[in-house]
N, CA, C, O and the ligand as a Tripos MOL2 file, in Angstrom:
@<TRIPOS>MOLECULE
protein
  301   299    76     0     0
PROTEIN
NO_CHARGES

@<TRIPOS>ATOM
      1 N          75.3870   57.2630  -45.2980 N.3       1 MET1
      2 CA         73.9780   57.0130  -44.7360 C.3       1 MET1
      3 C          72.9600   57.5380  -45.7780 C.2       1 MET1
      4 O          73.0340   58.6830  -46.2250 O.2       1 MET1
      5 N          72.0630   56.7020  -46.1230 N.am      2 PRO2
      6 CA         70.9950   57.2340  -47.0510 C.3       2 PRO2
      7 C          70.1550   58.3710  -46.3530 C.2       2 PRO2
      8 O          69.8910   58.3870  -45.1500 O.2       2 PRO2
      9 N          69.7980   59.2570  -47.2170 N.am      3 ASN3
     10 CA         68.9810   60.4030  -46.6650 C.3       3 ASN3
     11 C          67.5410   60.1360  -47.0040 C.2       3 ASN3
     12 O          67.0970   60.3940  -48.1230 O.2       3 ASN3
     13 N          66.7860   59.6000  -46.0080 N.am      4 TYR4
     14 CA         65.4800   59.2410  -46.2160 C.3       4 TYR4
     15 C          64.4830   60.3950  -46.3030 C.2       4 TYR4
     16 O          63.3290   60.1820  -46.6750 O.2       4 TYR4
     17 N          64.8950   61.5730  -45.9770 N.am      5 SER5
     18 CA         64.0670   62.6970  -46.0390 C.3       5 SER5
     19 C          63.6850   63.0850  -47.4400 C.2       5 SER5
     20 O          62.6190   63.6580  -47.6620 O.2       5 SER5
     21 N          64.5440   62.7790  -48.3890 N.am      6 ASP6
     22 CA         64.1380   63.1570  -49.7550 C.3       6 ASP6
     23 C          63.5610   62.0350  -50.5140 C.2       6 ASP6
     24 O          63.5430   62.0530  -51.7450 O.2       6 ASP6
     25 N          63.0810   61.0460  -49.8120 N.am      7 LEU7
     26 CA         62.3580   59.8880  -50.4420 C.3       7 LEU7
     27 C          60.9420   59.9020  -49.9720 C.2       7 LEU7
     28 O          60.6780   60.0050  -48.7740 O.2       7 LEU7
     29 N          60.0490   59.8010  -50.8740 N.am      8 ILE8
     30 CA         58.6560   59.7330  -50.5800 C.3       8 ILE8
     31 C          58.0470   58.4800  -50.9770 C.2       8 ILE8
     32 O          57.9930   58.2290  -52.1810 O.2       8 ILE8
     33 N          57.5750   57.6510  -50.1260 N.am      9 ASN9
     34 CA         56.8470   56.5190  -50.4870 C.3       9 ASN9
     35 C          55.3530   56.7160  -50.4200 C.2       9 ASN9
     36 O          54.8060   56.8560  -49.3260 O.2       9 ASN9
     37 N          54.7120   56.7290  -51.4850 N.am     10 ILE10
     38 CA         53.3340   57.1290  -51.5900 C.3      10 ILE10
     39 C          52.4280   56.2710  -50.8220 C.2      10 ILE10
     40 O          51.3200   56.6770  -50.4720 O.2      10 ILE10
     41 N          52.9030   54.9880  -50.5210 N.am     11 GLU11
     42 CA         52.0800   54.2240  -49.7360 C.3      11 GLU11
     43 C          52.0060   54.7140  -48.2160 C.2      11 GLU11
     44 O          51.1110   54.3800  -47.4390 O.2      11 GLU11
     45 N          53.0250   55.5130  -47.9210 N.am     12 GLU12
     46 CA         53.1330   56.0150  -46.5600 C.3      12 GLU12
     47 C          52.8550   57.5330  -46.5140 C.2      12 GLU12
     48 O          53.0420   58.1880  -45.4880 O.2      12 GLU12
     49 N          52.4160   58.0450  -47.6280 N.am     13 PHE13
     50 CA         52.3250   59.4530  -47.7730 C.3      13 PHE13
     51 C          51.2020   60.0880  -46.8920 C.2      13 PHE13
     52 O          51.3990   61.1150  -46.2420 O.2      13 PHE13
     53 N          50.0490   59.4390  -46.9090 N.am     14 GLY14
     54 CA         48.9650   59.9030  -45.9680 C.3      14 GLY14
     55 C          48.6440   61.3920  -46.0750 C.2      14 GLY14
     56 O          48.4390   61.8940  -47.1800 O.2      14 GLY14
     57 N          48.5990   62.0620  -45.0220 N.am     15 ASP15
     58 CA         48.2050   63.4440  -44.9400 C.3      15 ASP15
     59 C          49.1620   64.3880  -45.5620 C.2      15 ASP15
     60 O          48.8120   65.5280  -45.8680 O.2      15 ASP15
     61 N          50.4100   63.9230  -45.7640 N.am     16 LYS16
     62 CA         51.4480   64.7650  -46.2020 C.3      16 LYS16
     63 C          51.2620   65.1720  -47.6640 C.2      16 LYS16
     64 O          51.9500   66.0750  -48.1400 O.2      16 LYS16
     65 N          50.3700   64.5420  -48.3640 N.am     17 LYS17
     66 CA         50.2170   64.8540  -49.8590 C.3      17 LYS17
     67 C          49.6800   66.2310  -50.0410 C.2      17 LYS17
     68 O          49.7090   66.7200  -51.1710 O.2      17 LYS17
     69 N          49.2050   66.8860  -49.0630 N.am     18 GLU18
     70 CA         48.7630   68.2340  -49.0680 C.3      18 GLU18
     71 C          49.9600   69.1550  -49.4650 C.2      18 GLU18
     72 O          50.9590   69.2440  -48.7520 O.2      18 GLU18
     73 N          49.8120   69.8210  -50.6150 N.am     19 GLY19
     74 CA         50.9360   70.6710  -51.0350 C.3      19 GLY19
     75 C          51.9680   69.9530  -51.7530 C.2      19 GLY19
     76 O          52.9450   70.5990  -52.1340 O.2      19 GLY19
     77 N          51.8970   68.7090  -51.9950 N.am     20 PHE20
     78 CA         52.8100   67.9560  -52.7620 C.3      20 PHE20
     79 C          52.5190   68.0840  -54.2920 C.2      20 PHE20
     80 O          51.4370   67.6580  -54.6950 O.2      20 PHE20
     81 N          53.3090   68.5790  -55.0800 N.am     21 ASN21
     82 CA         53.0190   68.7000  -56.5080 C.3      21 ASN21
     83 C          54.2570   68.1120  -57.2280 C.2      21 ASN21
     84 O          55.3070   68.7450  -57.3370 O.2      21 ASN21
     85 N          54.0680   66.8530  -57.7140 N.am     22 PRO22
     86 CA         55.2180   66.1900  -58.4360 C.3      22 PRO22
     87 C          55.6240   67.0120  -59.6290 C.2      22 PRO22
     88 O          56.8040   67.0120  -59.9800 O.2      22 PRO22
     89 N          54.7370   67.6970  -60.2600 N.am     23 GLU23
     90 CA         55.1000   68.4530  -61.5010 C.3      23 GLU23
     91 C          56.2030   69.4810  -61.1990 C.2      23 GLU23
     92 O          57.0410   69.7900  -62.0460 O.2      23 GLU23
     93 N          56.1690   69.9940  -59.9670 N.am     24 ARG24
     94 CA         57.1170   71.0600  -59.5670 C.3      24 ARG24
     95 C          58.3740   70.4930  -59.0380 C.2      24 ARG24
     96 O          59.3160   71.2390  -58.7690 O.2      24 ARG24
     97 N          58.4400   69.2390  -58.8790 N.am     25 TRP25
     98 CA         59.5560   68.6680  -58.2980 C.3      25 TRP25
     99 C          60.3940   67.9260  -59.3620 C.2      25 TRP25
    100 O          59.8550   67.4620  -60.3680 O.2      25 TRP25
    101 N          61.7270   67.8190  -59.1270 N.am     26 ASP26
    102 CA         62.4920   67.0690  -59.9060 C.3      26 ASP26
    103 C          62.5270   65.6090  -59.4220 C.2      26 ASP26
    104 O          63.5260   65.1360  -58.8810 O.2      26 ASP26
    105 N          61.4060   64.9210  -59.6360 N.am     27 VAL27
    106 CA         61.2350   63.6090  -59.0470 C.3      27 VAL27
    107 C          61.5010   62.5130  -60.0710 C.2      27 VAL27
    108 O          61.3400   62.6880  -61.2790 O.2      27 VAL27
    109 N          61.8990   61.4200  -59.5480 N.am     28 SER28
    110 CA         62.0490   60.1770  -60.3280 C.3      28 SER28
    111 C          61.1470   59.1310  -59.6680 C.2      28 SER28
    112 O          60.7240   59.2580  -58.5190 O.2      28 SER28
    113 N          60.8860   58.1150  -60.4420 N.am     29 PHE29
    114 CA         60.0930   57.0310  -59.9550 C.3      29 PHE29
    115 C          60.7980   55.6960  -59.9050 C.2      29 PHE29
    116 O          61.4250   55.2800  -60.8790 O.2      29 PHE29
    117 N          60.7010   55.0440  -58.8090 N.am     30 TYR30
    118 CA         61.3880   53.7710  -58.6550 C.3      30 TYR30
    119 C          60.3640   52.6630  -58.5380 C.2      30 TYR30
    120 O          59.4690   52.7500  -57.6960 O.2      30 TYR30
    121 N          60.4590   51.6590  -59.3240 N.am     31 CYS31
    122 CA         59.4970   50.4980  -59.1990 C.3      31 CYS31
    123 C          60.1250   49.4370  -58.3810 C.2      31 CYS31
    124 O          61.1830   48.9070  -58.7190 O.2      31 CYS31
    125 N          59.4610   49.1180  -57.2790 N.am     32 LYS32
    126 CA         59.9460   48.1400  -56.2900 C.3      32 LYS32
    127 C          59.8940   46.7370  -56.8720 C.2      32 LYS32
    128 O          60.5950   45.8470  -56.3920 O.2      32 LYS32
    129 N          59.0710   46.5200  -57.9060 N.am     33 ASP33
    130 CA         59.0440   45.2280  -58.6020 C.3      33 ASP33
    131 C          60.0810   45.0860  -59.6370 C.2      33 ASP33
    132 O          60.7470   44.0540  -59.7290 O.2      33 ASP33
    133 N          60.2380   46.1110  -60.4290 N.am     34 CYS34
    134 CA         61.3000   46.0510  -61.4620 C.3      34 CYS34
    135 C          62.6850   46.3520  -60.8590 C.2      34 CYS34
    136 O          63.7130   46.0020  -61.4380 O.2      34 CYS34
    137 N          62.6890   46.9920  -59.7160 N.am     35 LYS35
    138 CA         63.9060   47.3200  -59.0310 C.3      35 LYS35
    139 C          64.8170   48.2070  -59.8500 C.2      35 LYS35
    140 O          66.0350   48.0360  -59.9040 O.2      35 LYS35
    141 N          64.1330   49.2070  -60.5130 N.am     36 GLU36
    142 CA         64.9390   50.2060  -61.2340 C.3      36 GLU36
    143 C          64.0620   51.4920  -61.4170 C.2      36 GLU36
    144 O          62.8650   51.4890  -61.1340 O.2      36 GLU36
    145 N          64.6810   52.5330  -61.8790 N.am     37 ILE37
    146 CA         64.0240   53.8080  -62.2090 C.3      37 ILE37
    147 C          63.1850   53.5080  -63.4570 C.2      37 ILE37
    148 O          63.6450   52.9540  -64.4550 O.2      37 ILE37
    149 N          61.9140   53.9200  -63.3200 N.am     38 VAL38
    150 CA         61.0230   53.6110  -64.4490 C.3      38 VAL38
    151 C          60.2040   54.8290  -64.8490 C.2      38 VAL38
    152 O          60.1000   55.7810  -64.0750 O.2      38 VAL38
    153 N          59.6290   54.8150  -66.0300 N.am     39 GLU39
    154 CA         58.6440   55.8010  -66.3670 C.3      39 GLU39
    155 C          57.3160   55.4280  -65.8570 C.2      39 GLU39
    156 O          57.0730   54.2270  -65.7380 O.2      39 GLU39
    157 N          56.4230   56.3000  -65.5410 N.am     40 THR40
    158 CA         55.1500   55.9540  -65.0040 C.3      40 THR40
    159 C          54.0480   56.6570  -65.7730 C.2      40 THR40
    160 O          54.2040   57.6530  -66.4790 O.2      40 THR40
    161 N          52.9000   56.0020  -65.5430 N.am     41 ASP41
    162 CA         51.6150   56.7090  -66.0090 C.3      41 ASP41
    163 C          50.8990   57.1380  -64.7510 C.2      41 ASP41
    164 O          51.0040   56.5180  -63.6920 O.2      41 ASP41
    165 N          50.1650   58.2260  -64.9100 N.am     42 ARG42
    166 CA         49.3690   58.7080  -63.8030 C.3      42 ARG42
    167 C          47.9580   58.8590  -64.2950 C.2      42 ARG42
    168 O          47.5910   59.9090  -64.8220 O.2      42 ARG42
    169 N          47.1680   57.8400  -64.1350 N.am     43 PRO43
    170 CA         45.8440   57.7330  -64.6760 C.3      43 PRO43
    171 C          44.8270   58.7800  -64.2470 C.2      43 PRO43
    172 O          43.9420   59.1730  -65.0080 O.2      43 PRO43
    173 N          44.9830   59.2130  -63.0130 N.am     44 ASN44
    174 CA         44.0610   60.1880  -62.4730 C.3      44 ASN44
    175 C          44.9010   61.3320  -61.8600 C.2      44 ASN44
    176 O          45.5570   61.1330  -60.8370 O.2      44 ASN44
    177 N          44.8800   62.5110  -62.4740 N.am     45 PRO45
    178 CA         45.6980   63.6010  -61.9830 C.3      45 PRO45
    179 C          45.3160   64.1480  -60.5770 C.2      45 PRO45
    180 O          46.0480   64.9100  -59.9450 O.2      45 PRO45
    181 N          44.0930   63.6920  -60.1340 N.am     46 ASP46
    182 CA         43.6730   64.0770  -58.7810 C.3      46 ASP46
    183 C          44.1910   63.1340  -57.6710 C.2      46 ASP46
    184 O          44.0540   63.3780  -56.4720 O.2      46 ASP46
    185 N          44.8050   62.0270  -58.1770 N.am     47 LYS47
    186 CA         45.2180   61.0020  -57.2170 C.3      47 LYS47
    187 C          46.7080   60.8310  -57.3720 C.2      47 LYS47
    188 O          47.2600   61.0260  -58.4540 O.2      47 LYS47
    189 N          47.3820   60.4490  -56.2370 N.am     48 TYR48
    190 CA         48.8500   60.1880  -56.2950 C.3      48 TYR48
    191 C          48.9800   58.6830  -56.4720 C.2      48 TYR48
    192 O          49.4790   57.9620  -55.6080 O.2      48 TYR48
    193 N          48.5280   58.2620  -57.5880 N.am     49 VAL49
    194 CA         48.6800   56.8400  -58.0080 C.3      49 VAL49
    195 C          49.4710   56.8600  -59.2870 C.2      49 VAL49
    196 O          49.1200   57.5150  -60.2690 O.2      49 VAL49
    197 N          50.6240   56.0660  -59.2320 N.am     50 PHE50
    198 CA         51.4780   56.0800  -60.4130 C.3      50 PHE50
    199 C          51.6720   54.6200  -60.7990 C.2      50 PHE50
    200 O          51.8680   53.7540  -59.9460 O.2      50 PHE50
    201 N          51.6110   54.3630  -62.1270 N.am     51 ILE51
    202 CA         51.6910   52.9890  -62.5460 C.3      51 ILE51
    203 C          52.9720   52.8420  -63.4160 C.2      51 ILE51
    204 O          53.2620   53.6270  -64.3190 O.2      51 ILE51
    205 N          53.7080   51.7590  -63.0540 N.am     52 CYS52
    206 CA         54.9220   51.4410  -63.8100 C.3      52 CYS52
    207 C          54.6210   51.1340  -65.2180 C.2      52 CYS52
    208 O          53.7520   50.3080  -65.4950 O.2      52 CYS52
    209 N          55.2870   51.7500  -66.1150 N.am     53 LYS53
    210 CA         55.0390   51.5170  -67.5680 C.3      53 LYS53
    211 C          55.6990   50.1870  -68.0150 C.2      53 LYS53
    212 O          55.4090   49.6640  -69.0910 O.2      53 LYS53
    213 N          56.5390   49.6940  -67.2070 N.am     54 LYS54
    214 CA         57.1450   48.4450  -67.5150 C.3      54 LYS54
    215 C          56.4500   47.1960  -67.0960 C.2      54 LYS54
    216 O          56.3070   46.2550  -67.8770 O.2      54 LYS54
    217 N          56.0060   47.1770  -65.8340 N.am     55 CYS55
    218 CA         55.2490   46.0010  -65.3700 C.3      55 CYS55
    219 C          53.8320   46.2530  -65.1210 C.2      55 CYS55
    220 O          53.0900   45.3090  -64.8480 O.2      55 CYS55
    221 N          53.3890   47.4800  -65.1940 N.am     56 GLY56
    222 CA         51.9740   47.7600  -65.0720 C.3      56 GLY56
    223 C          51.4470   47.7790  -63.6470 C.2      56 GLY56
    224 O          50.2540   47.9560  -63.4030 O.2      56 GLY56
    225 N          52.3400   47.5980  -62.7460 N.am     57 TRP57
    226 CA         51.8520   47.6240  -61.2980 C.3      57 TRP57
    227 C          52.1350   48.9530  -60.6230 C.2      57 TRP57
    228 O          52.7580   49.8270  -61.2260 O.2      57 TRP57
    229 N          51.7110   49.1190  -59.4360 N.am     58 LYS58
    230 CA         51.7770   50.4030  -58.7610 C.3      58 LYS58
    231 C          52.6550   50.4340  -57.5580 C.2      58 LYS58
    232 O          52.4310   51.1840  -56.6070 O.2      58 LYS58
    233 N          53.6720   49.5940  -57.6170 N.am     59 ASN59
    234 CA         54.6570   49.5430  -56.5540 C.3      59 ASN59
    235 C          55.7130   50.6090  -56.7420 C.2      59 ASN59
    236 O          56.8940   50.3000  -56.8950 O.2      59 ASN59
    237 N          55.2880   51.8780  -56.7320 N.am     60 ILE60
    238 CA         56.1590   52.9740  -57.1970 C.3      60 ILE60
    239 C          56.5410   53.8540  -55.9680 C.2      60 ILE60
    240 O          55.7010   54.1960  -55.1350 O.2      60 ILE60
    241 N          57.7920   54.1810  -55.9070 N.am     61 VAL61
    242 CA         58.2650   55.1070  -54.8890 C.3      61 VAL61
    243 C          58.7040   56.3800  -55.5890 C.2      61 VAL61
    244 O          59.4020   56.3320  -56.6010 O.2      61 VAL61
    245 N          58.3230   57.4350  -55.0880 N.am     62 LEU62
    246 CA         58.7050   58.7690  -55.6460 C.3      62 LEU62
    247 C          59.9660   59.3290  -54.8440 C.2      62 LEU62
    248 O          60.0950   59.1320  -53.6350 O.2      62 LEU62
    249 N          60.8230   59.9920  -55.5590 N.am     63 GLY63
    250 CA         61.9000   60.6250  -54.8120 C.3      63 GLY63
    251 C          62.7810   61.3970  -55.8180 C.2      63 GLY63
    252 O          62.5730   61.3900  -57.0310 O.2      63 GLY63
    253 N          63.8130   62.0820  -55.1900 N.am     64 THR64
    254 CA         64.7360   62.6390  -56.1100 C.3      64 THR64
    255 C          65.6220   61.5010  -56.6520 C.2      64 THR64
    256 O          65.7880   60.4620  -56.0120 O.2      64 THR64
    257 N          66.1730   61.7280  -57.8290 N.am     65 LEU65
    258 CA         66.9860   60.6690  -58.4040 C.3      65 LEU65
    259 C          68.1820   60.2660  -57.4490 C.2      65 LEU65
    260 O          68.5330   59.0970  -57.2870 O.2      65 LEU65
    261 N          68.7420   61.3020  -56.8650 N.am     66 GLU66
    262 CA         69.8780   60.9870  -55.9590 C.3      66 GLU66
    263 C          69.4140   60.2280  -54.7230 C.2      66 GLU66
    264 O          70.0980   59.3020  -54.2880 O.2      66 GLU66
    265 N          68.2140   60.6090  -54.1130 N.am     67 GLY67
    266 CA         67.6920   59.9970  -53.0290 C.3      67 GLY67
    267 C          67.3550   58.4980  -53.2650 C.2      67 GLY67
    268 O          67.6090   57.6390  -52.4200 O.2      67 GLY67
    269 N          66.7880   58.2410  -54.4220 N.am     68 LEU68
    270 CA         66.4000   56.9370  -54.7960 C.3      68 LEU68
    271 C          67.5730   56.0670  -55.0350 C.2      68 LEU68
    272 O          67.5680   54.8850  -54.6910 O.2      68 LEU68
    273 N          68.6360   56.6660  -55.6510 N.am     69 LYS69
    274 CA         69.8610   55.9440  -55.9770 C.3      69 LYS69
    275 C          70.5200   55.4430  -54.7520 C.2      69 LYS69
    276 O          70.9870   54.3080  -54.6660 O.2      69 LYS69
    277 N          70.5460   56.3610  -53.7700 N.am     70 SER70
    278 CA         71.2930   56.0230  -52.5160 C.3      70 SER70
    279 C          70.4440   55.0500  -51.6420 C.2      70 SER70
    280 O          70.9970   54.1910  -50.9550 O.2      70 SER70
    281 N          69.1890   55.1890  -51.6760 N.am     71 ASN71
    282 CA         68.3360   54.3040  -50.8490 C.3      71 ASN71
    283 C          68.2070   52.9130  -51.4180 C.2      71 ASN71
    284 O          68.0960   51.9420  -50.6700 O.2      71 ASN71
    285 N          68.2210   52.8010  -52.7650 N.am     72 TYR72
    286 CA         68.0000   51.4670  -53.3390 C.3      72 TYR72
    287 C          69.2370   51.0220  -54.1050 C.2      72 TYR72
    288 O          69.1970   50.0780  -54.8940 O.2      72 TYR72
    289 N          70.3720   51.7490  -53.8470 N.am     73 ARG73
    290 CA         71.6760   51.2560  -54.3210 C.3      73 ARG73
    291 C          71.6140   51.0130  -55.8260 C.2      73 ARG73
    292 O          72.0900   49.9980  -56.3340 O.2      73 ARG73
    293 N          71.0060   51.9880  -56.5310 N.am     74 ILE74
    294 CA         70.9490   51.8710  -58.0060 C.3      74 ILE74
    295 C          72.2120   52.3790  -58.5700 C.2      74 ILE74
    296 O          72.7040   53.4190  -58.1330 O.2      74 ILE74
    297 N          72.7580   51.7100  -59.5110 N.am     75 LYS75
    298 CA         74.0070   52.1030  -60.1560 C.3      75 LYS75
    299 C          73.8090   53.2440  -61.1950 C.2      75 LYS75
    300 O          74.7740   53.6830  -61.8220 O.2      75 LYS75
    301 ZN         57.6790   47.9620  -62.6090 Zn       76 ZN76
@<TRIPOS>BOND
     1     1     2 1
     2     2     3 1
     3     3     4 2
     4     3     5 am
     5     5     6 1
     6     6     7 1
     7     7     8 2
     8     7     9 am
     9     9    10 1
    10    10    11 1
    11    11    12 2
    12    11    13 am
    13    13    14 1
    14    14    15 1
    15    15    16 2
    16    15    17 am
    17    17    18 1
    18    18    19 1
    19    19    20 2
    20    19    21 am
    21    21    22 1
    22    22    23 1
    23    23    24 2
    24    23    25 am
    25    25    26 1
    26    26    27 1
    27    27    28 2
    28    27    29 am
    29    29    30 1
    30    30    31 1
    31    31    32 2
    32    31    33 am
    33    33    34 1
    34    34    35 1
    35    35    36 2
    36    35    37 am
    37    37    38 1
    38    38    39 1
    39    39    40 2
    40    39    41 am
    41    41    42 1
    42    42    43 1
    43    43    44 2
    44    43    45 am
    45    45    46 1
    46    46    47 1
    47    47    48 2
    48    47    49 am
    49    49    50 1
    50    50    51 1
    51    51    52 2
    52    51    53 am
    53    53    54 1
    54    54    55 1
    55    55    56 2
    56    55    57 am
    57    57    58 1
    58    58    59 1
    59    59    60 2
    60    59    61 am
    61    61    62 1
    62    62    63 1
    63    63    64 2
    64    63    65 am
    65    65    66 1
    66    66    67 1
    67    67    68 2
    68    67    69 am
    69    69    70 1
    70    70    71 1
    71    71    72 2
    72    71    73 am
    73    73    74 1
    74    74    75 1
    75    75    76 2
    76    75    77 am
    77    77    78 1
    78    78    79 1
    79    79    80 2
    80    79    81 am
    81    81    82 1
    82    82    83 1
    83    83    84 2
    84    83    85 am
    85    85    86 1
    86    86    87 1
    87    87    88 2
    88    87    89 am
    89    89    90 1
    90    90    91 1
    91    91    92 2
    92    91    93 am
    93    93    94 1
    94    94    95 1
    95    95    96 2
    96    95    97 am
    97    97    98 1
    98    98    99 1
    99    99   100 2
   100    99   101 am
   101   101   102 1
   102   102   103 1
   103   103   104 2
   104   103   105 am
   105   105   106 1
   106   106   107 1
   107   107   108 2
   108   107   109 am
   109   109   110 1
   110   110   111 1
   111   111   112 2
   112   111   113 am
   113   113   114 1
   114   114   115 1
   115   115   116 2
   116   115   117 am
   117   117   118 1
   118   118   119 1
   119   119   120 2
   120   119   121 am
   121   121   122 1
   122   122   123 1
   123   123   124 2
   124   123   125 am
   125   125   126 1
   126   126   127 1
   127   127   128 2
   128   127   129 am
   129   129   130 1
   130   130   131 1
   131   131   132 2
   132   131   133 am
   133   133   134 1
   134   134   135 1
   135   135   136 2
   136   135   137 am
   137   137   138 1
   138   138   139 1
   139   139   140 2
   140   139   141 am
   141   141   142 1
   142   142   143 1
   143   143   144 2
   144   143   145 am
   145   145   146 1
   146   146   147 1
   147   147   148 2
   148   147   149 am
   149   149   150 1
   150   150   151 1
   151   151   152 2
   152   151   153 am
   153   153   154 1
   154   154   155 1
   155   155   156 2
   156   155   157 am
   157   157   158 1
   158   158   159 1
   159   159   160 2
   160   159   161 am
   161   161   162 1
   162   162   163 1
   163   163   164 2
   164   163   165 am
   165   165   166 1
   166   166   167 1
   167   167   168 2
   168   167   169 am
   169   169   170 1
   170   170   171 1
   171   171   172 2
   172   171   173 am
   173   173   174 1
   174   174   175 1
   175   175   176 2
   176   175   177 am
   177   177   178 1
   178   178   179 1
   179   179   180 2
   180   179   181 am
   181   181   182 1
   182   182   183 1
   183   183   184 2
   184   183   185 am
   185   185   186 1
   186   186   187 1
   187   187   188 2
   188   187   189 am
   189   189   190 1
   190   190   191 1
   191   191   192 2
   192   191   193 am
   193   193   194 1
   194   194   195 1
   195   195   196 2
   196   195   197 am
   197   197   198 1
   198   198   199 1
   199   199   200 2
   200   199   201 am
   201   201   202 1
   202   202   203 1
   203   203   204 2
   204   203   205 am
   205   205   206 1
   206   206   207 1
   207   207   208 2
   208   207   209 am
   209   209   210 1
   210   210   211 1
   211   211   212 2
   212   211   213 am
   213   213   214 1
   214   214   215 1
   215   215   216 2
   216   215   217 am
   217   217   218 1
   218   218   219 1
   219   219   220 2
   220   219   221 am
   221   221   222 1
   222   222   223 1
   223   223   224 2
   224   223   225 am
   225   225   226 1
   226   226   227 1
   227   227   228 2
   228   227   229 am
   229   229   230 1
   230   230   231 1
   231   231   232 2
   232   231   233 am
   233   233   234 1
   234   234   235 1
   235   235   236 2
   236   235   237 am
   237   237   238 1
   238   238   239 1
   239   239   240 2
   240   239   241 am
   241   241   242 1
   242   242   243 1
   243   243   244 2
   244   243   245 am
   245   245   246 1
   246   246   247 1
   247   247   248 2
   248   247   249 am
   249   249   250 1
   250   250   251 1
   251   251   252 2
   252   251   253 am
   253   253   254 1
   254   254   255 1
   255   255   256 2
   256   255   257 am
   257   257   258 1
   258   258   259 1
   259   259   260 2
   260   259   261 am
   261   261   262 1
   262   262   263 1
   263   263   264 2
   264   263   265 am
   265   265   266 1
   266   266   267 1
   267   267   268 2
   268   267   269 am
   269   269   270 1
   270   270   271 1
   271   271   272 2
   272   271   273 am
   273   273   274 1
   274   274   275 1
   275   275   276 2
   276   275   277 am
   277   277   278 1
   278   278   279 1
   279   279   280 2
   280   279   281 am
   281   281   282 1
   282   282   283 1
   283   283   284 2
   284   283   285 am
   285   285   286 1
   286   286   287 1
   287   287   288 2
   288   287   289 am
   289   289   290 1
   290   290   291 1
   291   291   292 2
   292   291   293 am
   293   293   294 1
   294   294   295 1
   295   295   296 2
   296   295   297 am
   297   297   298 1
   298   298   299 1
   299   299   300 2
@<TRIPOS>SUBSTRUCTURE
     1 MET1         2 RESIDUE 1 A MET
     2 PRO2         6 RESIDUE 1 A PRO
     3 ASN3        10 RESIDUE 1 A ASN
     4 TYR4        14 RESIDUE 1 A TYR
     5 SER5        18 RESIDUE 1 A SER
     6 ASP6        22 RESIDUE 1 A ASP
     7 LEU7        26 RESIDUE 1 A LEU
     8 ILE8        30 RESIDUE 1 A ILE
     9 ASN9        34 RESIDUE 1 A ASN
    10 ILE10       38 RESIDUE 1 A ILE
    11 GLU11       42 RESIDUE 1 A GLU
    12 GLU12       46 RESIDUE 1 A GLU
    13 PHE13       50 RESIDUE 1 A PHE
    14 GLY14       54 RESIDUE 1 A GLY
    15 ASP15       58 RESIDUE 1 A ASP
    16 LYS16       62 RESIDUE 1 A LYS
    17 LYS17       66 RESIDUE 1 A LYS
    18 GLU18       70 RESIDUE 1 A GLU
    19 GLY19       74 RESIDUE 1 A GLY
    20 PHE20       78 RESIDUE 1 A PHE
    21 ASN21       82 RESIDUE 1 A ASN
    22 PRO22       86 RESIDUE 1 A PRO
    23 GLU23       90 RESIDUE 1 A GLU
    24 ARG24       94 RESIDUE 1 A ARG
    25 TRP25       98 RESIDUE 1 A TRP
    26 ASP26      102 RESIDUE 1 A ASP
    27 VAL27      106 RESIDUE 1 A VAL
    28 SER28      110 RESIDUE 1 A SER
    29 PHE29      114 RESIDUE 1 A PHE
    30 TYR30      118 RESIDUE 1 A TYR
    31 CYS31      122 RESIDUE 1 A CYS
    32 LYS32      126 RESIDUE 1 A LYS
    33 ASP33      130 RESIDUE 1 A ASP
    34 CYS34      134 RESIDUE 1 A CYS
    35 LYS35      138 RESIDUE 1 A LYS
    36 GLU36      142 RESIDUE 1 A GLU
    37 ILE37      146 RESIDUE 1 A ILE
    38 VAL38      150 RESIDUE 1 A VAL
    39 GLU39      154 RESIDUE 1 A GLU
    40 THR40      158 RESIDUE 1 A THR
    41 ASP41      162 RESIDUE 1 A ASP
    42 ARG42      166 RESIDUE 1 A ARG
    43 PRO43      170 RESIDUE 1 A PRO
    44 ASN44      174 RESIDUE 1 A ASN
    45 PRO45      178 RESIDUE 1 A PRO
    46 ASP46      182 RESIDUE 1 A ASP
    47 LYS47      186 RESIDUE 1 A LYS
    48 TYR48      190 RESIDUE 1 A TYR
    49 VAL49      194 RESIDUE 1 A VAL
    50 PHE50      198 RESIDUE 1 A PHE
    51 ILE51      202 RESIDUE 1 A ILE
    52 CYS52      206 RESIDUE 1 A CYS
    53 LYS53      210 RESIDUE 1 A LYS
    54 LYS54      214 RESIDUE 1 A LYS
    55 CYS55      218 RESIDUE 1 A CYS
    56 GLY56      222 RESIDUE 1 A GLY
    57 TRP57      226 RESIDUE 1 A TRP
    58 LYS58      230 RESIDUE 1 A LYS
    59 ASN59      234 RESIDUE 1 A ASN
    60 ILE60      238 RESIDUE 1 A ILE
    61 VAL61      242 RESIDUE 1 A VAL
    62 LEU62      246 RESIDUE 1 A LEU
    63 GLY63      250 RESIDUE 1 A GLY
    64 THR64      254 RESIDUE 1 A THR
    65 LEU65      258 RESIDUE 1 A LEU
    66 GLU66      262 RESIDUE 1 A GLU
    67 GLY67      266 RESIDUE 1 A GLY
    68 LEU68      270 RESIDUE 1 A LEU
    69 LYS69      274 RESIDUE 1 A LYS
    70 SER70      278 RESIDUE 1 A SER
    71 ASN71      282 RESIDUE 1 A ASN
    72 TYR72      286 RESIDUE 1 A TYR
    73 ARG73      290 RESIDUE 1 A ARG
    74 ILE74      294 RESIDUE 1 A ILE
    75 LYS75      298 RESIDUE 1 A LYS
    76 ZN76       301 GROUP 0 **** ****
């Protein structure tokens, strides 16, 4: 069973972003358009908006690498 608790979808993040600091986490970024783990740009440090370096879109999910792998069945 995938463990959804260690997956954060920033689209659904809402009020929970309080106290969330990606720099302190061992987070990876999954692009739902590219369907793979990608590098991201964060144009505004004050906002939780991440842009896929590959496709340039913002369809990014944050999570632990293990969580993302199990949720999206990445090899
Ligand atoms: Zn992408």
